[in-house]
Structure formats: C-alpha cells, structure tokens
C-alpha positions as CSV (number, residue, x, y, z in Angstrom):
1,X,41.2,4.8,-32.7
2,X,38.7,3.5,-30.3
3,X,35.1,4.9,-30.2
4,X,34.5,7.1,-27.2
5,X,32.3,5.5,-24.5
6,X,28.8,7.1,-24.1
7,X,28.5,9.3,-21.0
8,X,26.6,7.4,-18.3
9,X,23.4,9.0,-17.0
10,X,21.6,8.2,-13.8
11,X,18.1,8.6,-12.2
12,X,16.8,8.8,-8.7
13,X,13.9,6.7,-7.4
14,X,12.4,7.5,-4.0
15,X,10.0,5.0,-2.4
16,X,7.8,6.3,0.5
17,X,6.8,3.3,2.7
18,X,4.8,3.1,5.8
19,X,7.6,3.8,8.2
20,X,10.4,5.2,6.1
21,X,11.5,6.6,2.8
22,X,14.2,5.0,0.6
23,X,16.2,6.7,-2.1
24,X,18.1,4.8,-4.8
25,X,20.5,5.9,-7.5
26,X,20.1,3.8,-10.7
27,X,22.1,3.7,-14.0
28,X,19.8,4.5,-16.9
29,X,21.4,2.1,-19.4
30,X,20.8,-1.1,-17.5
31,X,19.0,-0.5,-14.2
32,X,22.0,-1.2,-12.0
33,X,21.5,0.2,-8.5
34,X,24.6,2.1,-7.4
35,X,23.7,3.6,-4.0
36,X,20.8,3.9,-1.6
37,X,19.8,5.4,1.7
38,X,16.9,5.2,4.1
39,X,15.4,7.9,6.4
40,X,13.0,6.7,9.1
41,X,9.9,9.0,9.7
42,X,10.5,10.7,13.0
43,X,6.8,10.3,13.9
44,X,6.3,6.9,12.3
45,X,2.6,6.0,12.4
46,X,0.4,8.0,14.7
47,X,-2.2,5.7,16.2
48,X,-2.7,6.7,19.8
49,X,-1.9,10.4,20.6
50,X,-1.4,13.4,18.3
51,X,2.2,14.6,18.3
52,X,2.8,17.3,20.8
53,X,-0.6,17.0,22.4
54,X,-2.7,14.8,24.7
55,X,-5.4,14.4,22.1
56,X,-6.1,10.6,21.9
57,X,-7.2,8.8,18.8
58,X,-10.1,6.3,18.5
59,X,-9.5,2.7,17.3
60,X,-8.7,2.1,13.7
61,X,-7.0,5.5,13.2
62,X,-3.6,5.8,11.5
63,X,-2.1,9.2,10.8
64,X,1.2,10.6,9.7
65,X,3.1,14.0,9.7
66,X,3.8,15.4,6.2
67,X,7.0,17.1,7.2
68,X,8.5,13.6,7.7
69,X,8.1,13.1,4.0
70,X,10.1,16.3,3.2
71,X,12.9,15.0,5.6
72,X,13.3,12.0,3.3
73,X,14.2,14.4,0.4
74,X,16.6,16.4,2.7
75,X,18.3,13.3,4.1
76,X,18.0,10.1,2.1
77,X,18.4,11.6,-1.3
78,X,21.8,13.3,-0.6
79,X,23.0,10.3,1.3
80,X,22.1,8.0,-1.6
81,X,24.1,10.2,-4.0
82,X,27.1,10.0,-1.7
83,X,26.7,6.2,-1.4
84,X,26.6,5.9,-5.2
85,X,29.6,8.1,-5.7
86,X,28.2,9.6,-8.9
87,X,28.3,13.2,-10.0
88,X,24.9,14.9,-9.3
89,X,25.2,16.7,-12.6
90,X,24.8,13.3,-14.3
91,X,21.4,12.7,-12.7
92,X,18.7,13.5,-15.3
93,X,15.5,12.8,-13.4
94,X,13.8,11.8,-10.2
95,X,10.5,10.0,-9.5
96,X,8.7,9.1,-6.3
97,X,6.1,6.5,-5.3
98,X,3.9,6.3,-2.2
99,X,1.8,4.0,-0.1
100,X,-1.9,4.5,-1.1
101,X,-4.4,5.6,-0.4
102,X,-2.6,8.1,1.9
103,X,-4.3,11.5,1.9
104,X,-3.2,15.0,2.8
105,X,-5.7,17.9,3.5
106,X,-4.1,21.2,2.3
107,X,-4.9,24.8,1.7
108,X,-4.5,26.4,-1.7
109,X,-0.7,26.7,-1.7
110,X,-0.2,23.0,-0.6
111,X,0.4,23.7,3.1
112,X,-1.0,20.8,5.2
113,X,-3.7,21.8,7.6
114,X,-2.0,20.3,10.6
115,X,0.8,22.9,10.1
116,X,-1.6,25.7,10.7
117,X,-1.8,26.6,14.4
118,X,-5.6,26.6,14.6
119,X,-5.7,22.9,13.4
120,X,-2.5,21.5,15.0
121,X,-4.6,19.6,17.6
122,X,-7.3,18.4,15.2
123,X,-6.8,14.8,14.1
124,X,-8.6,15.2,10.8
125,X,-6.1,17.9,9.8
126,X,-3.3,15.3,9.6
127,X,-2.3,12.8,6.9
128,X,-4.6,9.8,6.8
129,X,-2.3,6.8,6.1
130,X,-3.4,4.0,3.9
131,X,-4.2,1.8,6.9
132,X,-6.5,4.4,8.5
133,X,-9.7,2.2,8.6
134,X,-12.0,4.4,10.7
135,X,-14.1,5.4,7.7
136,X,-15.6,1.9,7.3
137,X,-19.1,3.2,8.0
138,X,-18.8,5.8,5.2
139,X,-17.4,3.2,2.9
140,X,-20.3,0.9,3.4
141,X,-22.7,3.7,2.7
142,X,-20.8,4.7,-0.5
143,X,-21.0,1.1,-1.8
144,X,-24.6,0.5,-0.7
145,X,-25.9,3.6,-2.3
146,X,-24.0,3.0,-5.5
147,X,-25.4,-0.5,-5.7
148,X,-29.0,0.8,-5.1
149,X,-28.6,3.4,-7.8
150,X,-26.9,1.1,-10.3
151,X,-23.8,3.4,-10.6
152,X,-21.8,2.1,-13.5
153,X,-18.4,2.7,-11.9
154,X,-19.0,0.3,-9.0
155,X,-18.3,-2.8,-11.0
156,X,-14.8,-1.5,-11.8
157,X,-14.0,-1.9,-8.1
158,X,-15.4,-5.4,-7.6
159,X,-18.7,-4.1,-6.2
160,X,-17.2,-2.5,-3.1
161,X,-15.4,0.8,-2.2
162,X,-12.8,0.6,0.5
163,X,-12.6,2.6,3.7
164,X,-8.9,3.2,2.8
165,X,-9.8,5.3,-0.3
166,X,-10.3,9.0,-1.0
167,X,-14.1,9.3,-0.9
168,X,-14.6,7.4,2.4
169,X,-11.9,9.3,4.1
170,X,-13.1,12.6,2.8
171,X,-16.7,11.9,3.8
172,X,-15.5,11.0,7.3
173,X,-13.8,14.5,7.6
174,X,-17.0,16.2,6.5
175,X,-19.2,14.3,9.0
176,X,-16.8,14.3,12.0
177,X,-15.0,17.7,11.7
178,X,-16.8,20.0,9.2
179,X,-14.5,22.9,10.1
180,X,-11.5,21.0,8.8
181,X,-13.4,20.0,5.8
182,X,-14.4,23.6,5.0
183,X,-10.8,24.8,5.5
184,X,-9.4,22.1,3.1
185,X,-8.9,23.5,-0.4
186,X,-7.4,20.3,-1.9
187,X,-7.7,16.6,-0.8
188,X,-4.4,15.4,-2.1
189,X,-2.8,12.0,-2.5
190,X,0.6,12.0,-0.7
191,X,2.0,10.7,-3.9
192,X,1.0,14.0,-5.6
193,X,1.8,16.2,-2.6
194,X,5.5,15.1,-2.5
195,X,5.8,15.8,-6.3
196,X,4.2,19.2,-5.5
197,X,7.0,19.9,-3.0
198,X,9.6,18.9,-5.7
199,X,8.2,21.0,-8.5
200,X,6.0,23.7,-7.0
201,X,3.3,22.3,-9.3
202,X,0.3,20.2,-8.3
203,X,-0.4,17.4,-10.8
204,X,-2.8,14.6,-9.9
205,X,-1.5,11.1,-11.0
206,X,-3.7,8.8,-13.1
207,X,-2.9,5.8,-11.0
208,X,-4.4,7.0,-7.7
209,X,-7.1,8.9,-9.4
210,X,-8.3,5.7,-11.0
211,X,-7.7,3.1,-8.2
212,X,-8.4,5.3,-5.2
213,X,-10.4,8.2,-6.5
214,X,-13.2,6.4,-8.5
215,X,-12.1,8.2,-11.7
216,X,-13.4,6.1,-14.6
217,X,-13.9,6.9,-18.3
218,X,-12.9,10.5,-17.7
219,X,-15.2,11.3,-14.9
220,X,-15.9,10.9,-11.1
221,X,-19.1,10.0,-9.4
222,X,-21.8,12.5,-10.1
223,X,-22.8,15.5,-7.9
224,X,-26.3,14.0,-7.6
225,X,-24.9,10.8,-6.2
226,X,-22.6,12.6,-3.8
227,X,-25.5,14.8,-2.6
228,X,-27.5,11.6,-1.9
229,X,-24.7,10.5,0.4
230,X,-24.7,13.7,2.3
231,X,-25.9,17.1,1.0
232,X,-22.7,18.7,2.2
233,X,-20.7,16.3,0.1
234,X,-22.2,17.3,-3.2
235,X,-19.3,19.6,-4.2
236,X,-16.6,17.3,-3.0
237,X,-15.2,16.5,-6.5
238,X,-15.6,20.0,-7.8
239,X,-14.3,21.8,-4.7
240,X,-11.7,19.5,-3.1
241,X,-10.6,16.7,-5.5
242,X,-10.8,17.4,-9.2
243,X,-7.5,18.5,-10.8
244,X,-5.4,18.2,-13.9
245,X,-4.3,14.5,-14.3
246,X,-0.8,13.5,-15.4
247,X,-0.1,10.2,-17.1
248,X,2.3,7.7,-15.7
249,X,5.8,8.0,-17.0
250,X,5.3,11.6,-18.0
251,X,6.9,14.6,-16.4
252,X,4.9,16.5,-13.8
253,X,7.4,19.4,-14.0
254,X,11.0,20.1,-13.2
255,X,13.0,20.2,-10.0
256,X,12.6,23.6,-8.2
257,X,15.4,25.6,-6.7
258,X,14.1,24.9,-3.2
259,X,14.0,21.1,-3.8
260,X,17.4,21.2,-5.5
261,X,18.8,22.7,-2.3
262,X,17.1,19.9,-0.3
263,X,18.3,17.1,-2.4
264,X,21.6,18.1,-3.9
265,X,20.2,17.4,-7.4
266,X,20.4,19.8,-10.3
267,X,17.7,22.3,-10.6
268,X,15.5,21.8,-13.7
269,X,15.8,18.0,-14.1
270,X,12.7,16.1,-14.9
271,X,10.3,15.1,-12.0
272,X,8.0,12.2,-13.0
273,X,4.2,12.2,-12.2
274,X,3.6,10.5,-8.9
275,X,2.7,6.8,-8.6
276,X,1.9,4.1,-6.1
277,X,4.5,1.8,-4.6
278,X,2.9,-1.4,-5.8
279,X,2.2,-0.2,-9.4
280,X,5.7,1.1,-10.0
281,X,7.1,-2.3,-8.9
282,X,5.7,-4.2,-11.9
283,X,8.1,-2.5,-14.3
284,X,10.9,-3.0,-11.8
285,X,10.3,-6.7,-12.0
286,X,9.9,-6.5,-15.8
287,X,6.4,-8.0,-15.2
288,X,4.2,-5.8,-17.4
289,X,2.7,-8.4,-19.7
290,X,-0.8,-9.8,-19.3
291,X,-1.2,-12.5,-16.6
292,X,1.9,-11.6,-14.7
293,X,0.7,-10.9,-11.1
294,X,3.2,-8.9,-9.0
295,X,2.7,-9.2,-5.2
296,X,4.5,-6.5,-3.2
297,X,4.8,-8.3,0.1
298,X,5.7,-6.1,3.1
299,X,3.6,-4.9,6.0
300,X,0.7,-5.5,3.6
301,X,0.5,-7.0,0.2
302,X,-0.7,-5.3,-3.0
303,X,-1.3,-7.5,-6.0
304,X,-1.2,-5.8,-9.4
305,X,-1.5,-7.2,-12.9
306,X,-2.1,-6.2,-16.5
307,X,-4.7,-7.7,-18.9
308,X,-5.9,-6.9,-22.4
309,X,-9.5,-7.2,-21.4
310,X,-11.8,-5.5,-18.9
311,X,-13.7,-7.7,-16.5
312,X,-15.4,-7.3,-13.2
313,X,-13.6,-9.2,-10.6
314,X,-15.4,-9.5,-7.2
315,X,-13.6,-7.6,-4.4
316,X,-10.7,-6.2,-6.5
317,X,-9.4,-2.8,-5.7
318,X,-9.9,-1.5,-9.2
319,X,-9.5,-1.9,-12.9
320,X,-8.0,1.2,-14.6
321,X,-7.1,1.6,-18.2
322,X,-3.4,2.4,-18.4
323,X,-3.2,2.1,-14.6
324,X,0.2,0.4,-14.7
325,X,1.3,0.7,-18.3
326,X,-0.2,2.4,-21.3
327,X,-2.4,0.2,-23.5
328,X,-3.4,-2.4,-21.0
329,X,-6.0,-2.6,-18.2
330,X,-4.3,-2.5,-14.8
331,X,-5.9,-4.5,-12.0
332,X,-5.2,-4.2,-8.3
333,X,-6.2,-6.3,-5.3
334,X,-4.6,-6.6,-1.9
335,X,-4.3,-7.8,1.7
336,X,-4.3,-5.2,4.4
337,X,-2.1,-7.2,6.8
338,X,0.7,-9.6,6.0
339,X,4.1,-8.6,7.5
340,X,2.2,-6.5,10.1
341,X,0.5,-9.7,11.3
342,X,3.8,-11.6,11.6
343,X,5.2,-8.5,13.5
344,X,2.2,-8.3,15.8
345,X,2.6,-12.0,16.7
346,X,6.3,-11.7,17.4
347,X,5.8,-8.5,19.5
348,X,2.9,-9.8,21.5
349,X,2.6,-13.6,21.5
350,X,6.2,-15.0,21.8
351,X,7.4,-16.0,25.3
352,X,10.8,-14.7,26.6
353,X,12.4,-18.1,26.3
354,X,12.0,-18.0,22.6
355,X,13.6,-14.5,22.4
356,X,16.5,-15.8,24.5
357,X,16.9,-18.9,22.3
358,X,16.9,-16.8,19.2
359,X,19.5,-14.5,20.7
360,X,21.7,-17.4,21.7
361,X,21.7,-18.6,18.1
362,X,22.5,-15.1,16.9
363,X,19.3,-14.7,14.8
364,X,16.1,-12.8,15.1
365,X,12.8,-14.1,16.5
366,X,11.2,-14.3,13.1
367,X,14.1,-16.4,11.8
368,X,13.9,-18.6,14.9
369,X,10.2,-19.2,14.5
370,X,10.7,-19.9,10.8
371,X,13.4,-22.4,11.5
372,X,11.2,-24.3,14.0
373,X,8.1,-24.1,11.7
374,X,10.1,-25.4,8.7
375,X,10.5,-28.8,10.3
376,X,6.7,-29.4,10.5
377,X,4.7,-31.5,8.1
378,X,1.8,-29.6,6.5
379,X,-1.2,-29.6,8.8
380,X,0.9,-31.0,11.8
381,X,0.0,-28.0,13.9
382,X,-3.7,-28.7,13.6
383,X,-4.5,-25.0,13.0
384,X,-6.2,-22.8,10.5
385,X,-6.2,-19.0,10.8
386,X,-7.9,-16.0,9.1
387,X,-5.5,-13.2,8.1
388,X,-7.8,-10.3,8.9
389,X,-5.9,-8.7,11.8
390,X,-6.0,-5.4,9.8
391,X,-9.3,-6.2,8.1
392,X,-9.8,-7.6,4.6
393,X,-9.0,-5.6,1.5
394,X,-9.8,-8.3,-1.1
395,X,-12.1,-10.0,-1.8
396,X,-14.4,-8.9,1.0
397,X,-13.4,-5.3,1.3
398,X,-14.4,-5.1,4.9
399,X,-12.1,-3.6,7.5
400,X,-14.4,-4.4,10.4
401,X,-13.3,-8.0,10.1
402,X,-10.7,-9.4,12.5
403,X,-8.3,-12.3,12.9
404,X,-9.2,-15.8,14.0
405,X,-7.3,-19.0,15.1
406,X,-9.1,-22.3,15.0
407,X,-7.7,-25.5,16.5
408,X,-5.6,-24.3,19.4
409,X,-5.1,-26.7,22.3
410,X,-2.9,-26.7,25.4
411,X,-0.2,-28.3,23.2
412,X,-0.2,-25.5,20.6
413,X,3.2,-23.8,20.4
414,X,4.3,-20.3,19.1
415,X,5.9,-21.9,16.0
416,X,2.6,-23.6,15.2
417,X,0.7,-20.4,15.4
418,X,3.4,-18.5,13.4
419,X,3.3,-21.1,10.6
420,X,-0.5,-21.0,10.6
421,X,-0.3,-17.2,10.1
422,X,2.2,-17.6,7.2
423,X,-0.2,-20.1,5.6
424,X,-3.3,-17.8,6.2
425,X,-1.7,-15.0,4.2
426,X,-1.0,-17.5,1.4
427,X,-4.6,-18.6,1.5
428,X,-5.7,-15.0,1.3
429,X,-3.6,-14.6,-1.9
430,X,-5.1,-17.8,-3.4
431,X,-8.6,-16.4,-2.7
432,X,-7.7,-13.4,-4.7
433,X,-6.1,-15.4,-7.6
434,X,-9.1,-17.7,-7.7
435,X,-11.4,-14.7,-8.1
436,X,-9.4,-13.4,-11.0
437,X,-9.3,-16.8,-12.7
438,X,-13.0,-17.3,-12.3
439,X,-13.7,-13.8,-13.8
440,X,-11.8,-14.5,-17.0
441,X,-8.6,-12.7,-16.1
442,X,-6.1,-15.6,-15.8
443,X,-3.1,-15.4,-13.6
444,X,-0.2,-17.2,-15.3
445,X,2.8,-16.1,-13.3
446,X,3.3,-14.9,-9.7
447,X,6.2,-12.4,-9.1
448,X,7.1,-11.5,-5.6
449,X,8.7,-8.2,-4.5
450,X,9.2,-6.6,-1.1
451,X,11.0,-7.6,2.1
452,X,9.1,-10.8,2.8
453,X,10.7,-12.6,-0.2
454,X,13.7,-13.1,2.0
455,X,11.8,-15.9,3.9
456,X,12.2,-19.1,1.9
457,X,9.7,-21.0,3.9
458,X,7.0,-18.4,3.2
459,X,7.9,-18.3,-0.5
460,X,7.6,-22.1,-0.8
461,X,4.3,-22.1,1.1
462,X,2.9,-19.5,-1.4
463,X,4.1,-21.6,-4.4
464,X,2.4,-24.7,-2.9
465,X,-0.8,-23.0,-1.9
466,X,-1.4,-21.1,-5.2
467,X,0.1,-23.9,-7.3
468,X,2.1,-21.5,-9.5
469,X,5.9,-21.0,-9.9
470,X,7.2,-18.0,-8.0
471,X,9.5,-15.5,-9.7
472,X,11.3,-13.0,-7.5
473,X,12.4,-9.5,-8.2
474,X,16.2,-9.2,-8.4
475,X,16.3,-6.0,-6.3
476,X,15.9,-5.3,-2.6
477,X,14.2,-2.0,-3.4
478,X,11.7,-2.8,-6.1
479,X,9.4,0.3,-5.7
480,X,12.4,2.7,-5.7
481,X,13.8,0.9,-8.8
482,X,10.4,1.2,-10.4
483,X,10.2,4.9,-9.7
484,X,13.7,5.2,-11.2
485,X,12.4,3.6,-14.4
486,X,9.6,6.1,-14.5
487,X,12.1,8.9,-14.0
488,X,14.1,7.7,-17.0
489,X,11.0,7.8,-19.1
490,X,10.0,11.2,-17.9
491,X,13.5,12.5,-18.7
492,X,13.3,11.1,-22.3
493,X,15.8,8.3,-22.0
494,X,13.2,5.7,-23.1
495,X,10.0,6.2,-25.1
496,X,7.7,4.4,-22.7
497,X,7.6,2.4,-19.5
498,X,7.5,-1.0,-21.1
499,X,10.7,-0.3,-23.1
500,X,12.4,1.0,-20.0
501,X,11.3,-2.0,-18.0
502,X,12.8,-4.4,-20.5
503,X,16.2,-2.6,-20.2
504,X,16.2,-1.7,-16.5
505,X,13.9,-4.2,-14.8
506,X,15.4,-7.1,-12.8
507,X,13.8,-10.5,-12.1
508,X,14.7,-14.1,-11.4
509,X,12.1,-16.5,-13.0
510,X,10.7,-19.6,-11.4
511,X,12.8,-19.5,-8.3
512,X,10.2,-21.5,-6.2
513,X,8.1,-24.2,-7.8
514,X,5.1,-26.0,-6.3
515,X,5.7,-29.5,-4.9
516,X,2.8,-31.7,-5.9
517,X,2.3,-33.5,-2.6
518,X,2.4,-30.1,-0.8
519,X,-0.2,-28.8,-3.2
520,X,-2.6,-31.6,-2.4
521,X,-2.1,-31.1,1.4
522,X,-2.7,-27.4,1.2
523,X,-5.8,-27.9,-0.9
524,X,-7.3,-29.7,2.1
525,X,-6.4,-26.8,4.5
526,X,-7.5,-24.2,2.0
527,X,-11.0,-25.7,1.9
528,X,-11.2,-25.2,5.7
529,X,-9.9,-21.7,5.3
530,X,-12.6,-21.0,2.7
531,X,-15.3,-22.3,5.0
532,X,-14.2,-19.9,7.8
533,X,-13.7,-17.1,5.3
534,X,-17.2,-17.3,4.1
535,X,-18.8,-18.0,7.5
536,X,-17.3,-14.9,9.1
537,X,-16.9,-12.7,6.0
538,X,-20.1,-13.2,4.0
539,X,-22.8,-12.6,6.6
540,X,-23.4,-16.0,8.2
541,X,-22.0,-14.7,11.5
542,X,-21.7,-11.0,12.1
543,X,-19.8,-11.4,15.4
544,X,-16.8,-9.4,14.2
545,X,-18.9,-6.4,13.4
546,X,-20.7,-6.6,16.7
547,X,-17.4,-6.8,18.6
548,X,-16.2,-3.7,16.7
549,X,-19.4,-1.8,17.7
550,X,-18.9,-2.9,21.4
551,X,-15.3,-1.8,21.2
552,X,-16.2,1.6,19.9
553,X,-18.9,2.1,22.5
554,X,-16.5,1.1,25.3
555,X,-13.7,3.3,24.0
556,X,-16.1,6.3,23.7
557,X,-17.4,5.7,27.3
558,X,-13.8,5.5,28.7
559,X,-12.8,8.7,26.8
560,X,-15.8,10.5,28.2
561,X,-15.0,9.4,31.7
562,X,-11.4,10.5,31.3
563,X,-12.5,13.9,30.0
564,X,-14.7,14.3,33.1
565,X,-11.8,13.4,35.4
566,X,-9.8,16.2,33.7
567,X,-12.4,18.9,34.2
568,X,-11.5,21.4,37.0
569,X,-13.7,21.3,40.1
570,X,-16.2,24.1,40.2
C-alpha cells in the first residue's frame, strides 16, 4: 500500500507598491507561486490636487488615499485565489508588505482622518507616501539638533534622518496644520494600518519602528529632545506613535469576519505582523546571510543586508537588530529615484520619432532606447549624470538635491542620455556599497529583485560598475513571495524566517558577471561621478538648495495670486 500524500497548504502574500497592490498564492512546501492578481490604486499618487477638490498641493508632496489599499484586499486577493485554482480552505495564513515610510493619520478606531468630513479637504489628513519629500526642513532640524546634543541613536542612521520618515513627516503636520495633528490619535505606518484592517488589531511592526521610527535599544528619542525641536512635539511618541511592537514572522492576529468577506479567505487564519517591501524580499531571494545585499529595483531602489556586527555606515537608512531576520543586524540604504527617473525621461524627453520607431518594431520606448544604447562603447556618449531627480536617500540623505547632466552637446541623442541615467543609478549604488565596505560591513554578493532586473543592459552595467557578480531573484513578485514566507512562519509551518527562506526562497546565482575591461572603463567614469556627487552634495556648491528655495517662493506667490483671482468682488 502506498503512503498517503501530505495535504498541500498555501499562503497568501500581498505586496503594496507605489501604484498598485499585488496578491500571490504560494505553496508552503516549496514556495511555488500558483496564482496572482494586481489591483491598480484608483487614485494612484496624489501630487497636484486633492481628490474631489480644487485644493492644490505644493512641490514635493506625494499623498495617497487609504481606501485604495482596502480595494486591493477586495479585488486582488479573490482574483489571485481564482487564478491559483486552490481551495481557500487550504490557505493557512496571509501577510502583507508595504512601501515605507508611508504614514496614515487616524483616530482611535483606525479611521483615516481624510475620511472624516471636516478633514476631507486638508492635505495633511491624507496618507503621506514614502516619496513625500516636503518635510526636508524638519528632517534637517531633527538631524542637526541630534548631532548638537550627541543623541546616541543618530549614528544608527548614518548621521542623518530622512524627510521620508515618521518623525519628519509628523513634525511637518504639527507645524503646518496643528488642527490635524491634534485630531490624530495614532500616526500609523501603512504596513500596520492594513494589518489592522485585516485583524481589527493594531500591532506596530519591528521593522518600520526601527528603520523609520528611530526605535533603538527599546526606546524612542526622549521627550526632552522632542520638546527642544518644538514644544508642541514633546508628547509625539507618547501620544501619537508608541504602541505594542510585533516581531517579524510572528502573528499580529487572525483574519476577522469582515476581512474574510473581503478576501474570500477563511476567517481565523494567521495574519503576520506587517513588514516593508524591501525587507521581506531578502527571504524571498534566500539572501539572509551576512554580506548578501539585496537591491529591490523598481521606481526606487532599497538596499538591505544582514551582518553579524553593528557598525555606523555614513548615510545609511538604519541598522536594526533583527530588522530583517532574527539574530542578525539588518542594514538598509536606498536610492529615491531609479525606475522613476527612466520613466520621467521617456515621458518627457523622447521625441515623437523615437516613439514611432519603437512602435514600428513592436516594442516599448524603454526597450528601443535600451537597444540603441546597448551598441555604444562605455563613455562613447561623453556624459555623466547625477541620479538625484527625486533627491538622494543614501549616502547624502538630502531630498533638496536634484538631477544633473554634464557633457551634453548638440550631437547628444536621447539614447546617450538614457544610458547615462542607467549608469548614474549604478554609480549611486556603488557609492552605497563603497560606504558599507569602508565601514567594515563587507558586501560580498549583490542580489537583484524588482521589475528592473528584466533589463539585461542595466544588469550588466551594474555588475561592471560595482565589480561584483549579480544574482537575480527567481520570481517576478519578490516582495509578495517574501510576505508569503512570513505568512507561513506566522501560521506555524516553519519555525523561523531563515528556515522558511531556505525552503521557499528562489534565486539564480551569478547570472551577470563583471567584465574586466568594462570595470576599468567604468572606474574612470565613476571618478567623475564622485567629483560631481561631492561638489553638489557635500556643500561646495549649494545651488540645488537655492533653486528649491526659489521654486517654493515662486509657487507660493503664484498660489497667492490665484487665490486673489478667485475672491469674489466686493
């Protein structure tokens, strides 16, 4: 008699990106992805006018609508189940990940402030997306004061606190709309808010608390420090932020009846503690050992890596004990613009004849430009660019910085500029890797996840620029797979994330290898990039900051004039 086959079990991973949410059904035994579905956010990213109103936003704002996130649960999750063809009764857990730092101001029961009629037209009542950079002034003050006072936590963040993070965005609300700040009972990471919607329980995840919320060694910045920033900010941690913290891979609770109705999943299954899209991707790529840097390359790039030792790396986004997996220090760095920069260029700088030529070949404009750029020798375009079109996250941590091209002539073509931008983002990554290596945290392998790994020219450029072999995740939805791995651990199918990653993670090792002559050629260009990087980014020329100030003044003046034009005649 044959032995009966074990009953297969499944988990659901849901990845919340910048423009959409993706749900994936994964087999617990081996990580096989059986079905997926995507739901685009109806409101996308709000950068100009609040939904349903004529309230205009200043530069550097990026908001979202929280109900869009719920729609992902209502649409993508049931569709993924149908795509997989599995019985919902065999799904034992669900986990989610989110872009970070994305913040939701809510009242006591979790209702977002923008859903209250009295705040529906107040920009600060909406979700502040990760790429909301309008709190740069607050971030500079947070870092400067911490340095002056010798705050011990500052070194864990490379000496600088980002405008993208919880404290800078919270302080901006206090100083620009104190009524919204007063009405806000909780300042919640979207990663935790969506878990709250699934479980009816608010649990703050250890990942964002550490990386984005300045939570180190069991405590936040002191009330005395916060009062020195702004007297009204003294109680920020106590009144708005502090909450019970859940460890990664543990269960935040179980699926509520309401969420079961949304998703079609069984009520009562495990719901994992929330997490960040980048950090969950390391287990998905089975890259959780020290020295394995995982780069999640999409609209932006987040670099995460484990190490046994704690070191202070200039300009990193944080070092958190257990921030990726238990027992190791998790490091994070990042680039605020990568795919977004390529998209900006294609949407704004490519002439119609290129669009027509791409269409005639049956390919997209990105593919066409890549094809043209692939035929060039390194340096043939005569250009070097700075990849700061969305500011600089690492190692300068300054979102007032902006993009630069050097070397343009009347002979410069779109494919030249496109290739220079590809190279600039690789140079930005090398700058980050060099900072880690110089700080005693060696990077030994570079593992790529995210949509940009589909571009072979870009991948080879990275291998040549950083002079490391590139491994690639063997999944088109790494964060969702990583979330599914956490769901399996939360449901008790594996004892810990590292064990689950070994069984369920998927990676191809050493797919791209550096070519020695290319490495030498890029070393020469990288030296020029570094000269520009330090000239504009380290204080020698503050023109980018001055231009930002001029832009804000001009925008405020124009807004004031427009408001006067709308006033009724007396």
